[in-house]
DRENFI-188370 format. One record per residue (C-alpha): residue number from 1; x negated, y, z. Coordinates in steps of 0.001 Angstrom, whole numbers, plus 500000, padded with zeros to 6 digits. Layout:
REM residues N
+-----+--------+--------+--------+
!   i !     px !     py !     pz !
+-----+--------+--------+--------+
! NUM !      X !      Y !      Z !
...
+-----+--------+--------+--------+
***
This chain:
REM residues 251
+-----+--------+--------+--------+
!   i !     px !     py !     pz !
+-----+--------+--------+--------+
!   1 ! 133661 ! 772028 ! 719068 !
!   2 ! 133654 ! 769960 ! 716032 !
!   3 ! 130807 ! 770673 ! 713459 !
!   4 ! 130033 ! 770051 ! 709880 !
!   5 ! 126723 ! 768425 ! 708939 !
!   6 ! 124065 ! 770990 ! 709699 !
!   7 ! 123603 ! 773523 ! 706972 !
!   8 ! 126774 ! 772636 ! 705015 !
!   9 ! 129357 ! 775270 ! 704166 !
!  10 ! 132678 ! 773944 ! 703262 !
!  11 ! 135834 ! 775620 ! 701896 !
!  12 ! 138861 ! 773257 ! 701851 !
!  13 ! 141791 ! 774292 ! 699826 !
!  14 ! 145333 ! 773273 ! 700539 !
!  15 ! 148002 ! 772180 ! 697968 !
!  16 ! 147924 ! 774385 ! 695028 !
!  17 ! 150942 ! 772932 ! 693119 !
!  18 ! 150542 ! 774717 ! 689876 !
!  19 ! 149954 ! 778097 ! 691302 !
!  20 ! 146994 ! 779203 ! 689072 !
!  21 ! 147575 ! 782799 ! 690135 !
!  22 ! 147032 ! 781961 ! 693739 !
!  23 ! 144043 ! 779633 ! 693012 !
!  24 ! 142325 ! 782468 ! 691219 !
!  25 ! 142738 ! 784814 ! 694035 !
!  26 ! 141527 ! 782123 ! 696525 !
!  27 ! 138411 ! 781549 ! 694541 !
!  28 ! 137750 ! 785278 ! 694405 !
!  29 ! 138253 ! 785415 ! 698216 !
!  30 ! 135970 ! 782375 ! 698878 !
!  31 ! 133340 ! 783971 ! 696690 !
!  32 ! 133405 ! 787201 ! 698578 !
!  33 ! 133537 ! 785458 ! 701943 !
!  34 ! 130472 ! 783327 ! 701195 !
!  35 ! 128502 ! 786184 ! 699754 !
!  36 ! 128857 ! 787983 ! 703135 !
!  37 ! 126945 ! 785260 ! 704866 !
!  38 ! 123374 ! 783892 ! 704542 !
!  39 ! 122858 ! 781281 ! 701839 !
!  40 ! 123684 ! 777788 ! 703184 !
!  41 ! 121703 ! 774632 ! 702493 !
!  42 ! 124732 ! 773294 ! 700605 !
!  43 ! 128175 ! 774778 ! 699758 !
!  44 ! 131074 ! 772501 ! 699021 !
!  45 ! 134458 ! 773344 ! 697629 !
!  46 ! 137102 ! 770633 ! 698553 !
!  47 ! 140589 ! 770546 ! 697044 !
!  48 ! 142900 ! 768409 ! 699290 !
!  49 ! 145141 ! 767189 ! 696434 !
!  50 ! 148420 ! 768156 ! 694942 !
!  51 ! 147014 ! 770427 ! 692239 !
!  52 ! 149952 ! 769643 ! 690092 !
!  53 ! 153786 ! 769926 ! 689973 !
!  54 ! 156589 ! 772404 ! 691051 !
!  55 ! 154642 ! 775583 ! 690334 !
!  56 ! 154514 ! 777127 ! 686862 !
!  57 ! 150899 ! 776372 ! 685520 !
!  58 ! 149747 ! 772981 ! 686531 !
!  59 ! 147964 ! 772795 ! 683113 !
!  60 ! 146036 ! 775947 ! 683892 !
!  61 ! 145132 ! 774633 ! 687468 !
!  62 ! 143872 ! 771320 ! 686056 !
!  63 ! 141936 ! 773047 ! 683349 !
!  64 ! 140100 ! 775310 ! 686018 !
!  65 ! 139426 ! 772700 ! 688589 !
!  66 ! 138202 ! 770101 ! 685946 !
!  67 ! 135919 ! 772619 ! 684600 !
!  68 ! 134635 ! 773697 ! 687952 !
!  69 ! 133853 ! 770160 ! 688996 !
!  70 ! 132231 ! 769311 ! 685648 !
!  71 ! 129893 ! 772335 ! 685944 !
!  72 ! 129209 ! 772014 ! 689809 !
!  73 ! 128525 ! 768838 ! 691563 !
!  74 ! 129366 ! 770477 ! 694872 !
!  75 ! 133088 ! 770866 ! 693825 !
!  76 ! 135334 ! 767901 ! 694975 !
!  77 ! 138936 ! 767324 ! 694239 !
!  78 ! 140739 ! 764677 ! 696257 !
!  79 ! 143745 ! 762820 ! 694999 !
!  80 ! 147259 ! 763821 ! 696308 !
!  81 ! 150440 ! 761840 ! 696128 !
!  82 ! 151521 ! 764116 ! 693171 !
!  83 ! 148362 ! 763304 ! 691239 !
!  84 ! 148973 ! 759540 ! 691885 !
!  85 ! 152630 ! 759816 ! 690711 !
!  86 ! 151627 ! 761685 ! 687650 !
!  87 ! 148909 ! 759105 ! 686672 !
!  88 ! 151196 ! 756093 ! 687353 !
!  89 ! 154144 ! 757709 ! 685399 !
!  90 ! 151938 ! 758469 ! 682388 !
!  91 ! 150507 ! 754968 ! 682595 !
!  92 ! 153926 ! 753604 ! 681830 !
!  93 ! 155566 ! 753059 ! 685141 !
!  94 ! 159162 ! 753913 ! 684256 !
!  95 ! 160414 ! 753965 ! 687953 !
!  96 ! 157516 ! 756337 ! 688916 !
!  97 ! 158229 ! 758476 ! 685861 !
!  98 ! 161797 ! 759174 ! 687053 !
!  99 ! 160470 ! 759860 ! 690506 !
! 100 ! 157843 ! 762074 ! 689324 !
! 101 ! 160177 ! 764156 ! 686932 !
! 102 ! 162393 ! 764747 ! 689932 !
! 103 ! 159694 ! 766097 ! 692316 !
! 104 ! 157860 ! 768588 ! 689935 !
! 105 ! 156780 ! 766473 ! 686958 !
! 106 ! 159154 ! 768420 ! 684747 !
! 107 ! 157440 ! 771763 ! 685575 !
! 108 ! 154019 ! 770118 ! 684947 !
! 109 ! 155018 ! 768968 ! 681596 !
! 110 ! 156537 ! 772216 ! 680756 !
! 111 ! 153171 ! 773822 ! 681292 !
! 112 ! 151806 ! 771515 ! 678603 !
! 113 ! 154670 ! 772660 ! 676288 !
! 114 ! 156286 ! 769204 ! 676611 !
! 115 ! 160011 ! 769516 ! 676191 !
! 116 ! 162320 ! 767508 ! 678627 !
! 117 ! 163517 ! 763973 ! 677685 !
! 118 ! 166220 ! 764431 ! 674870 !
! 119 ! 169661 ! 762635 ! 675225 !
! 120 ! 169219 ! 759050 ! 674099 !
! 121 ! 165361 ! 759342 ! 673816 !
! 122 ! 163754 ! 756076 ! 675043 !
! 123 ! 161410 ! 756564 ! 677895 !
! 124 ! 158487 ! 755162 ! 676101 !
! 125 ! 158971 ! 757667 ! 673263 !
! 126 ! 159049 ! 760422 ! 675755 !
! 127 ! 155877 ! 759065 ! 677427 !
! 128 ! 154180 ! 759119 ! 674126 !
! 129 ! 154953 ! 762746 ! 673685 !
! 130 ! 153766 ! 763564 ! 677156 !
! 131 ! 150478 ! 761621 ! 676843 !
! 132 ! 149746 ! 763284 ! 673514 !
! 133 ! 149887 ! 766736 ! 675121 !
! 134 ! 147571 ! 766108 ! 678101 !
! 135 ! 143956 ! 765695 ! 677304 !
! 136 ! 142807 ! 762131 ! 677837 !
! 137 ! 139627 ! 763071 ! 679874 !
! 138 ! 141870 ! 764957 ! 682295 !
! 139 ! 143949 ! 761851 ! 682886 !
! 140 ! 140839 ! 759747 ! 683404 !
! 141 ! 139517 ! 762226 ! 685861 !
! 142 ! 142748 ! 762327 ! 687748 !
! 143 ! 143037 ! 758588 ! 687942 !
! 144 ! 139444 ! 758438 ! 689441 !
! 145 ! 139843 ! 761113 ! 692151 !
! 146 ! 138533 ! 759972 ! 695533 !
! 147 ! 140929 ! 759579 ! 698465 !
! 148 ! 138745 ! 761123 ! 701297 !
! 149 ! 135529 ! 762916 ! 702124 !
! 150 ! 133598 ! 763594 ! 705330 !
! 151 ! 131142 ! 765959 ! 706832 !
! 152 ! 129915 ! 765635 ! 710424 !
! 153 ! 133070 ! 765717 ! 712715 !
! 154 ! 135475 ! 766373 ! 709881 !
! 155 ! 137499 ! 764016 ! 707678 !
! 156 ! 139262 ! 765321 ! 704574 !
! 157 ! 142382 ! 763690 ! 703123 !
! 158 ! 145434 ! 764760 ! 701447 !
! 159 ! 148189 ! 763531 ! 703747 !
! 160 ! 146401 ! 762257 ! 706757 !
! 161 ! 145443 ! 758964 ! 708463 !
! 162 ! 147182 ! 756096 ! 710207 !
! 163 ! 146573 ! 756643 ! 714003 !
! 164 ! 144617 ! 753825 ! 715718 !
! 165 ! 142951 ! 752646 ! 712445 !
! 166 ! 139316 ! 753222 ! 711817 !
! 167 ! 138686 ! 755918 ! 709163 !
! 168 ! 136782 ! 753571 ! 707036 !
! 169 ! 139719 ! 751100 ! 706985 !
! 170 ! 142505 ! 753600 ! 706094 !
! 171 ! 145098 ! 752354 ! 703534 !
! 172 ! 145441 ! 754244 ! 700273 !
! 173 ! 149243 ! 754843 ! 700898 !
! 174 ! 148636 ! 756465 ! 704277 !
! 175 ! 145856 ! 758847 ! 702922 !
! 176 ! 148201 ! 759965 ! 700231 !
! 177 ! 151758 ! 759788 ! 701791 !
! 178 ! 151811 ! 759533 ! 705586 !
! 179 ! 153602 ! 762238 ! 707456 !
! 180 ! 155392 ! 762038 ! 710903 !
! 181 ! 153392 ! 759101 ! 712236 !
! 182 ! 150323 ! 761088 ! 711754 !
! 183 ! 151595 ! 764540 ! 712513 !
! 184 ! 153150 ! 763676 ! 715858 !
! 185 ! 150237 ! 761601 ! 717292 !
! 186 ! 147873 ! 763486 ! 719545 !
! 187 ! 145181 ! 760738 ! 719719 !
! 188 ! 141612 ! 761411 ! 718587 !
! 189 ! 141202 ! 759818 ! 715116 !
! 190 ! 137445 ! 759708 ! 715239 !
! 191 ! 137101 ! 763015 ! 713481 !
! 192 ! 139196 ! 766180 ! 713077 !
! 193 ! 141438 ! 765413 ! 709952 !
! 194 ! 141731 ! 768402 ! 707530 !
! 195 ! 144821 ! 767721 ! 705362 !
! 196 ! 147498 ! 769116 ! 703362 !
! 197 ! 150871 ! 767393 ! 702196 !
! 198 ! 153003 ! 768678 ! 705045 !
! 199 ! 154249 ! 772184 ! 704726 !
! 200 ! 153932 ! 774635 ! 707532 !
! 201 ! 154402 ! 778431 ! 707599 !
! 202 ! 150810 ! 779030 ! 708571 !
! 203 ! 147888 ! 776775 ! 709156 !
! 204 ! 148555 ! 774088 ! 711748 !
! 205 ! 145505 ! 773782 ! 714037 !
! 206 ! 145429 ! 770936 ! 716524 !
! 207 ! 142782 ! 769277 ! 718478 !
! 208 ! 142740 ! 766236 ! 716216 !
! 209 ! 143713 ! 767745 ! 712881 !
! 210 ! 144165 ! 770936 ! 710863 !
! 211 ! 146919 ! 771200 ! 708318 !
! 212 ! 146592 ! 773797 ! 705598 !
! 213 ! 149543 ! 773305 ! 703177 !
! 214 ! 151467 ! 776509 ! 703439 !
! 215 ! 153763 ! 775684 ! 700577 !
! 216 ! 152124 ! 777774 ! 697906 !
! 217 ! 154688 ! 777016 ! 695246 !
! 218 ! 157616 ! 778328 ! 697292 !
! 219 ! 156073 ! 780575 ! 699876 !
! 220 ! 153639 ! 782418 ! 697677 !
! 221 ! 150848 ! 781772 ! 700224 !
! 222 ! 147825 ! 779553 ! 699535 !
! 223 ! 145675 ! 778630 ! 702424 !
! 224 ! 142145 ! 777480 ! 702801 !
! 225 ! 139680 ! 776785 ! 705797 !
! 226 ! 136105 ! 777747 ! 706101 !
! 227 ! 133918 ! 775312 ! 707990 !
! 228 ! 130189 ! 775679 ! 708748 !
! 229 ! 128414 ! 774132 ! 711670 !
! 230 ! 130792 ! 774717 ! 714669 !
! 231 ! 132562 ! 777655 ! 712939 !
! 232 ! 136180 ! 777780 ! 711554 !
! 233 ! 138145 ! 780385 ! 709754 !
! 234 ! 141400 ! 780360 ! 707944 !
! 235 ! 141571 ! 782137 ! 704624 !
! 236 ! 144932 ! 783002 ! 702962 !
! 237 ! 145995 ! 784720 ! 699708 !
! 238 ! 149554 ! 785613 ! 698726 !
! 239 ! 151644 ! 786611 ! 695761 !
! 240 ! 155342 ! 786477 ! 694806 !
! 241 ! 156850 ! 782971 ! 695368 !
! 242 ! 157604 ! 780871 ! 692350 !
! 243 ! 161054 ! 779313 ! 691603 !
! 244 ! 161452 ! 775743 ! 693030 !
! 245 ! 164134 ! 773053 ! 693502 !
! 246 ! 165151 ! 772521 ! 697262 !
! 247 ! 165605 ! 768807 ! 696663 !
! 248 ! 161939 ! 768335 ! 695905 !
! 249 ! 160666 ! 770326 ! 698929 !
! 250 ! 159720 ! 767380 ! 701138 !
! 251 ! 158102 ! 764978 ! 698812 !
+-----+--------+--------+--------+
***
């Protein structure tokens, strides 16, 4: 059985996508779950990326996670492809801006009370409006999020890894965006990869990977995994699904 570093208790949380309601439920669930067990040597909370987009309250999610990490050095947020898209778009990449708005960025900006682009409004003017609404420290924090983390026999990344490449040599794009080449490969990656990014109805537990993105923004179910020494347990919380656009579902 794979194991964490001895004495480490880890709760990894799948893609939140603006569902502040589910995140608050999950944090309560994790708190109660941990309180039922003897105090560990270290307790880590790992967010697997895609905090933002699609759901109704990305602003609230960012406020909560940013504050948690600022107050607690054992809270770690990893970058997801949606954070990367958001940062690049708001940094002035106009091609990425169009992509980001189409895959959930509009919902994120609405949570900051930013109106959609107006007819004839230059993209630079729209970007200025958007950047004014989002706290600069939050954007700096998002831009600096790490791509991966490790504990014992576990490797944490948003999307997964490129099979056949050592974990320490993984490319940024694969850690954030890979899908079928990783999901369909049964090889040992050198560690069990705990990831989000690819939506499944329930947690997808394989010998070489564990996927915990259960599509919170559309299913109303947010999933996490508890790891401590050689123990594993899936935790889920549910609420009513939020509206979403089918065309954005795979990105």
